[in-house]
N, C-alpha and C positions, 0 to 999 in steps of 0.2 A: 632677849629683850628686843622688842620691835622699835628700834630707834636708829637714827644715823648721827654720826658725829660730823659737824659742819665747821669748817674754818672760813672765816670771812673778815671783812673790815667794814667800818662805819662810813667810809668815804672821806674824801679830803678836799677842801677848797680853801683858798686864801685870797682875800681881797676880791671876792667874786669870781675868781678863776678856778674852774673845776679840774682837779687832777685825777680824781677817782669818784665814781658815783655810788659806790657800795658794791661789793663782790662777795659771793658765797660759793664754796666748793664742798661737795660731800667728800669726806676723807675716809670714813669707815662706815660700813653697814653692820651694826652690832648683831642683827638677826642672823646674818650669814656666818658670823664668827662663833656662834654659841656652842658649837661642838668641837672647838679647837682646844689645844693643850693649855694655852695661856689665857683663855677667856675669863676665868674667875679672877686671875691676877689683874687683867686689864680693867675689869669692872670695878674691882677694889681700888685700883689706882685712880681711875676716873672719879670715883665717889669720894675718896679720902683726900687726894692731893689736888686734883683739878676742881673738885666739888661741882662737877658739871650737871649733876642731877638736881642741884639746888637752884641752878640758873646759869646763865652764860658766864664764861670766864673771860676776862679782858686783861689779865696780867700777862704781859709778853714773856716773861721768864718761865712762867708755868706752861704757857702754850708751847714754847720752844722745847721744854723738857718732855711734854706730852708727845710732841711730834717724834722725838727721838725714841720714846717708849714704844710707839707704834712700830717703828723700824726694829728696835731691839727685840720685841716680841714676835717679829716676823709677819706682821700684818700689812706692811707696805714694803715695796721693793726699794732698792737703793736709788733707782731712778725717781720713784714717787717721793722719796725722802728729799731728793734734790729739788724737785718741783715745789714741795712744801717749804723748803728753806728759801728758795727763790721768791715764792709768794710772800713769805715772812719778811724778807728784806725789802721787797717792793712796797709792801703795805703797812709796815710798822708805824709810819707816820699817820696813817688813816685811823688807827685804833683797831687793833686786832681783836677778834671775838671767836671763841670756840664754844660751841653749844651742842646740846643733844636735842635732836628734833624727833618727836614720836612719829612713827610711820602709821599710815592709815590702814 
């Protein structure tokens, strides 16, 4: 599948003070993973649980679980998982978004 999984936030401001202007990070490149052992299970999980192929997911608990699945399936390192968890904690007030973006 020619797509990337992106984790981002919608940005956050309060009373005209900007805390975050919207951030996006590519988490996984699905095209690079297609010949791996857990690829089918990953796609099935993203489709059935995260429902990412129907549109962006903005449910924090589902995003958190998906980040752990990426680690559990071996698609991200422990350090990358730490970075994702840190991003999650920093931006959960902004409104987290996980989405699948088609590649050109």
